[in-house]
C-alpha positions in Angstrom: 2.5 1.5 27.6 6.2 1.4 28.4 7.3 -1.9 29.9 9.8 -2.9 32.6 13.4 -3.6 31.5 14.1 -7.2 30.7 16.3 -8.4 33.5 14.1 -6.9 36.3 15.8 -3.6 36.5 13.9 -1.3 38.9 12.7 2.1 37.8 11.2 5.1 39.5 7.4 4.6 39.7 5.7 6.0 36.7 2.4 7.7 37.4 1.3 7.4 33.8 1.8 3.7 33.8 -0.3 3.4 36.9 -3.0 5.4 35.2 -2.7 3.1 32.2 -3.4 0.1 34.4 -6.5 1.7 35.7 -7.6 2.3 32.1 -6.9 -1.4 31.2 -9.1 -2.6 34.1 -12.0 -0.5 32.7 -11.7 -2.0 29.2 -13.0 -5.5 29.8 -16.2 -7.1 31.1 -15.7 -8.9 34.4 -15.9 -12.4 32.9 -14.0 -11.7 29.7 -11.0 -13.8 30.5 -10.1 -14.5 26.9 -10.1 -10.8 26.1 -7.9 -10.0 29.1 -5.5 -12.8 28.2 -5.2 -11.6 24.5 -4.6 -8.0 25.8 -1.8 -9.3 28.0 -0.2 -11.2 25.1 -0.4 -8.1 22.8 0.9 -5.8 25.5 3.8 -7.8 26.8 4.7 -10.0 23.8 7.8 -12.0 24.5 8.1 -10.4 28.0 5.2 -12.4 29.2 5.2 -15.6 31.3 2.4 -17.7 32.8 2.7 -19.1 36.3 0.6 -22.2 37.0 0.4 -24.6 40.0 -1.2 -27.3 37.9 -3.7 -27.5 40.7 -7.5 -28.0 40.8 -8.5 -25.0 38.6 -5.4 -24.7 36.5 -6.8 -26.4 33.3 -8.9 -23.3 32.5 -6.0 -20.9 32.4 -3.8 -23.4 30.5 -6.5 -23.9 28.0 -6.5 -20.1 27.3 -2.7 -20.5 26.8 -3.3 -23.3 24.3 -5.8 -21.3 22.4 -3.5 -18.3 22.2 0.0 -19.7 21.8 1.0 -23.1 23.1 4.6 -22.0 23.1 4.2 -19.4 25.7 6.4 -20.1 28.7 4.4 -21.7 31.5 6.3 -21.8 34.8 5.7 -24.7 37.2 7.2 -24.6 40.7 8.4 -28.1 41.3 9.0 -27.8 45.1 9.8 -31.5 45.6 6.8 -31.8 47.8 3.9 -32.2 45.3 1.4 -35.0 45.3 2.5 -37.7 42.8 -0.9 -37.1 41.2 0.0 -33.4 40.5 3.1 -34.4 38.6 1.1 -36.9 36.5 -1.5 -34.0 35.9 1.3 -31.8 34.6 2.1 -34.4 31.9 -1.6 -34.9 31.2 -2.2 -31.2 30.5 0.9 -30.8 28.5 -0.2 -33.6 26.2 -3.9 -32.8 26.0 -3.5 -29.1 25.5 -0.3 -29.3 23.4 1.7 -27.1 25.7 5.3 -27.0 24.4 7.1 -24.7 26.8 6.4 -25.8 30.4 9.4 -24.6 32.4 10.0 -26.5 35.6 11.5 -24.4 38.4 13.2 -26.1 41.3 14.7 -24.7 44.6 18.4 -24.1 44.7 19.9 -27.4 45.8 22.4 -25.8 48.1 19.8 -23.7 49.9 17.5 -26.8 50.3 20.4 -28.8 51.7 21.5 -26.0 54.1 18.0 -24.9 55.3 16.0 -28.1 55.0 18.5 -31.0 55.1 16.0 -33.7 56.1 13.0 -32.2 54.2 10.8 -31.5 57.3 11.0 -27.6 57.2 7.3 -27.5 56.1 6.3 -29.0 59.5 8.1 -26.5 61.7 8.5 -23.4 59.5 6.2 -23.4 56.5 6.9 -19.7 55.6 10.6 -20.4 55.2 9.9 -23.6 53.3 7.7 -21.6 50.8 10.4 -19.0 50.6 13.1 -21.5 49.6 11.0 -23.7 47.4 8.7 -21.2 45.7 9.5 -17.5 46.2 13.2 -17.5 45.5 13.1 -19.8 42.4 10.2 -17.7 40.9 11.8 -14.4 41.7 14.9 -15.5 39.8 13.0 -16.9 36.8 10.8 -13.8 36.4 13.8 -11.5 36.3 13.7 -11.6 32.5 10.0 -10.8 32.1 8.0 -7.6 32.1 4.8 -9.3 33.4 3.1 -12.6 34.2 -0.3 -14.2 34.2 -1.8 -16.0 37.2 -4.9 -18.1 37.7 -6.0 -16.3 40.9 -9.7 -15.6 41.5 -11.6 -13.4 43.9 -13.8 -16.2 45.4 -10.8 -18.1 46.6 -10.0 -16.1 49.8 -11.0 -12.9 51.5 -7.6 -11.4 50.7 -8.2 -12.0 47.0 -11.7 -10.5 47.1 -10.5 -7.2 45.6 -8.4 -8.7 42.8 -8.4 -6.7 39.5 -7.6 -8.0 36.0 -4.4 -6.0 35.8 -2.0 -5.0 38.6 1.1 -2.8 38.5 3.4 -4.4 41.1 6.0 -2.5 42.9 8.8 -4.4 41.2 7.6 -2.6 38.0 5.9 -5.6 36.4 2.4 -6.1 35.2 0.5 -9.0 36.8 -2.5 -10.2 34.9 -5.4 -12.2 36.5 -7.8 -13.1 33.6 -10.0 -15.3 35.9 -10.2 -12.7 38.7 -14.0 -12.4 38.6 -14.8 -16.0 37.9 -16.7 -18.2 40.4 -16.3 -21.8 41.1 -19.3 -22.5 39.0 -17.8 -20.6 36.1 -14.6 -22.7 36.3 -16.6 -26.0 36.4 -18.8 -24.9 33.4 -15.8 -24.0 31.3 -14.0 -27.2 32.2 -17.1 -29.2 31.2 -17.7 -27.3 28.0 -14.2 -28.0 26.7 -13.8 -31.4 28.2 -10.7 -30.4 30.1 -9.0 -33.1 32.2 -9.7 -32.8 36.0 -7.0 -33.0 38.6 -7.0 -36.6 39.9 -7.5 -35.5 43.5 -10.4 -33.1 42.9 -13.1 -35.6 43.3 -11.5 -36.7 46.6 -12.3 -33.4 48.1 -9.1 -31.4 47.3 -10.5 -28.2 46.0 -7.2 -26.2 46.2 -4.0 -28.3 45.7 -0.5 -27.3 46.6 2.3 -29.2 48.2 1.2 -32.6 49.7 2.3 -32.0 53.3 0.4 -28.6 53.5 -2.8 -29.6 51.7 -5.9 -31.3 53.1 -9.4 -32.2 52.0 -12.0 -29.4 52.1 -15.4 -30.1 53.7 -18.8 -29.1 52.2 -19.3 -25.3 52.7 -15.7 -24.6 53.5 -13.6 -22.0 51.7 -11.9 -23.7 48.7 -8.5 -22.8 50.1 -9.2 -23.7 53.7 -7.4 -27.0 53.1 -4.1 -25.1 52.5 -2.0 -24.8 55.6 -4.9 -25.9 57.8 -4.7 -24.7 61.4 -2.0 -22.1 60.6 -2.2 -18.3 60.3 -1.2 -18.6 56.7 -3.2 -18.3 53.4 -0.5 -17.6 50.8 2.9 -19.1 49.9 4.4 -15.6 49.3 4.8 -15.5 45.5 1.9 -13.1 45.0 2.7 -9.5 45.7 -0.6 -7.8 45.5 -1.4 -4.1 44.9 -3.2 -4.0 48.3 -0.1 -5.6 50.0 -2.5 -7.8 52.1 -1.4 -11.1 50.6 2.3 -10.6 50.7 4.6 -7.6 50.8 6.0 -6.8 47.3 9.6 -7.8 46.9 10.6 -4.3 45.8 9.0 -2.8 48.9 10.8 -5.1 51.3 13.9 -3.9 52.9 16.1 -5.9 50.6 19.4 -5.8 52.4 20.9 -9.2 51.8 23.3 -9.3 48.9 24.3 -12.8 47.7 25.2 -14.4 44.4 25.2 -11.0 42.6 21.8 -9.7 43.6 19.8 -8.4 46.5 17.4 -10.9 48.1 14.7 -11.1 50.7 16.5 -12.1 53.9 14.9 -15.0 55.9 17.3 -14.4 58.8 16.8 -12.2 61.8 18.8 -11.2 64.9 18.5 -12.8 68.3 16.0 -10.9 70.5 15.5 -10.8 74.2 12.9 -13.3 75.2 13.7 -15.8 72.3 13.6 -19.4 73.4 16.7 -21.4 72.6 14.7 -24.5 71.8 12.4 -22.9 69.2 14.3 -20.1 67.4 14.8 -20.6 63.6 16.6 -18.6 61.0 18.1 -16.6 63.8 21.7 -15.4 64.2 22.5 -16.4 67.8 25.3 -14.4 69.6 28.4 -16.3 70.6 27.8 -15.8 74.3 24.2 -16.9 74.0 25.2 -20.0 72.1 27.8 -20.9 74.7 25.2 -20.4 77.5 22.5 -22.5 75.8 24.7 -24.8 73.8 23.1 -28.1 74.7 19.6 -26.8 73.9 20.6 -25.1 70.7 22.4 -28.1 69.4 19.2 -30.1 69.8 17.0 -27.4 68.2 15.7 -28.9 64.9 15.5 -25.6 63.1 18.2 -23.9 61.0 20.1 -21.4 63.2 23.0 -19.1 62.6 25.8 -17.5 64.6 26.5 -13.8 65.3 30.1 -13.0 65.9 30.8 -9.7 67.5 34.2 -7.9 67.2 36.5 -9.6 69.8 34.6 -12.9 70.0 36.8 -16.0 69.8 35.5 -18.0 66.9 38.0 -20.8 67.5 36.2 -21.6 70.8 33.4 -23.0 68.7 35.5 -24.9 66.2 33.8 -28.2 66.9 30.3 -26.8 66.6 30.6 -24.8 63.3 28.8 -27.4 61.4 25.6 -26.6 63.3 25.3 -23.2 61.8 23.7 -22.5 58.4 24.9 -18.9 58.4 27.5 -17.0 60.3 27.2 -13.2 60.6 30.4 -11.3 61.3 30.0 -7.8 62.7 32.0 -5.0 61.4 31.5 -2.2 63.9 33.4 0.5 62.1 35.2 1.1 58.8 38.6 1.2 60.6 38.0 -2.0 62.6 39.7 -4.9 60.9 39.0 -7.7 63.3 36.1 -9.0 61.2 38.5 -9.8 58.3 40.7 -11.8 60.6 37.6 -13.7 61.9 36.5 -14.5 58.4 39.9 -15.7 57.3 40.2 -17.9 60.4 36.7 -19.3 59.9 37.1 -20.2 56.2 40.8 -21.0 55.9 41.8 -22.6 59.1 38.5 -23.9 60.5 37.2 -25.0 57.1 33.7 -23.5 57.4 31.9 -23.8 54.1 28.4 -22.2 54.8 27.2 -18.7 54.4 29.6 -16.1 55.9 28.0 -12.7 55.9 29.3 -9.3 56.9 26.9 -7.1 58.9 27.2 -3.7 60.5 29.3 -0.9 58.9 29.5 -2.4 55.4 30.7 0.1 52.8 31.6 -0.4 49.1 35.3 0.2 49.6 35.5 -2.7 52.0 33.6 -5.2 49.9 36.5 -6.4 47.6 38.5 -7.0 50.8 35.6 -8.9 52.3 35.4 -11.2 49.3 39.1 -12.0 49.5 38.8 -13.3 53.1 36.0 -15.7 52.4 32.9 -13.6 53.1 30.2 -14.6 50.5 27.1 -12.5 51.6 26.5 -9.0 52.8 23.9 -7.2 54.8 23.9 -3.7 53.3 21.9 -0.7 54.5 24.1 2.1 53.2 22.3 3.5 50.1 25.4 4.4 48.1 26.8 1.0 48.7 23.6 -0.7 47.6 23.7 1.4 44.4 27.3 0.5 43.8 26.5 -3.2 44.1 23.5 -3.0 41.9 25.5 -1.2 39.2 28.6 -3.4 39.6 30.8 -0.4 40.3 33.0 -1.8 43.1 36.7 -0.8 43.0 39.2 -3.6 42.2 42.3 -4.3 44.3 45.3 -4.4 42.0 47.9 -4.3 44.7 48.0 -6.2 48.0 50.6 -6.6 50.7 49.7 -10.1 52.1 48.9 -13.3 50.2 45.4 -14.6 50.7 43.9 -18.0 50.0 46.4 -19.3 47.6 50.2 -19.6 47.7 50.3 -18.4 44.1 49.4 -14.9 45.2 52.6 -12.7 45.3 52.4 -9.6 47.6 53.5 -6.3 46.2 57.2 -5.6 46.9 58.3 -9.2 46.9 61.8 -9.6 45.5 61.8 -11.0 41.9 63.8 -14.2 42.8 61.1 -15.0 45.4 58.4 -14.6 42.8 59.8 -17.2 40.4 58.5 -20.4 42.2 55.0 -19.0 42.2 55.2 -18.1 38.5 56.5 -21.6 37.8 53.6 -23.2 39.6 51.2 -20.9 37.9 52.6 -21.9 34.5 
C-alpha cells in the first residue's frame, strides 16, 4: 500500500488506498491487538509513531511497543497541566518497559504566553486550551510520519463506538487502533497478566486521566471518560480526526486559511458577530469602532481578543491599548488599495506592536512579499491559486524597491552612488 509522503504533503484521495484499509480491517480478529500492532509496524516501518497520554489504560499499548520495538517513537503531549502523578508514571513506564524513545511534545512558548498568559485558559475556553497545548504541537510533530498508533477503545465513549482497527484519515495518514475492540475487563486482565504498573491515580477513581484541571473522579456506573471536562459539552481534546468526523473534524477537511510560520494552520480566531457580548468574547477580532464603544468592558474581558482594522481606521487612536490584543487583523479590501501596508508599517515600526499582525481580505500571492516587508507575519488566504503558491514556496521575490523599509541599511533603487556609501560602510 502506498504511503503518505514524509513531511505531511497532501495528495489527491486514492480510492485504492481506501479499499486497502477496508481489507486490512477484515484481516484481524477483533481482539488481536498484537497482530494489528505488528501489521502497522510492517506496513509503516520508520514512518510510524505512537501517541500515548500515559493515562489510566496506557500501559497495555506501551507494553505492545516494548514487545515489538522499544525504540519506536512514543509521543507524549506535555501540556504543562498534567497531574504530578502522571509525570512520575511516564518515568515509571519508561523504566519498567525499557522504552528508549519517548518524545515529549510541548506547546509553543510564544503561543502559550500570548493566548494563555496566566495559565487559566482551561477554565474559560477549554477548546482553545486543547488546541494550543495538544492539537498544534501534535500536528507539527506528526508532519514527518505516514501513520500513528493510538490507544483508543470503543467502550470509552459513544463517539468511539464505531472505531475500526485501521483508519485512512483525510490528511492522508493511516491511524491504527489496536485496542479498538477491547473492553475495560480486557485491559485489566492484560495488565494483571503481565504485571504492568498501574497509574497512581487509578485506584482513587480516576478512570480516564488527562490534564489535572479538566479531570475528575468517576463514580460507579459512570462512563470511564465522564470525568473528563465534566459538565461541559466536550468529550475530546481535538487530536483525533476520525473517519466518521464525529469526534473532531479532520485537519485536512477544515477550511485551513491561516498561514503562519511557513504552513497553513487551523485558525482559532473568528470575526466579531452581531449579538456578541463584549464581556465574554474570546479569540475574536473586534472592529475598531466596536472596541472604542465598549473599551472599558473589553479591557476587563479576561479572554484573548484581537482587533480588526478596516481600511481608513486610525490605528494610532488605539496606541495605548495595543498591548491588549493578541492578534491584529488588517483588512485589504482590494488589490489596488494600499492603505493596509501603511497601517501595518505604522503598527510595527512606530507603535512597536510585536504580536500577530495578519492580512485579511483580498490577499493575493503578488502582494505577500510586500506584506512581509511591512511587518505582517500571518495571512488569512482564501484564494486557491495563492494557497497553492504558498504551499509550494513559489512567491515572487522583490529585487527592486523604491523606499527603504525597516532598516536604514536598505538602499532604494535609483539612489545616487555617493549616498549609498554610508549604508555600505555600515553594512561592512
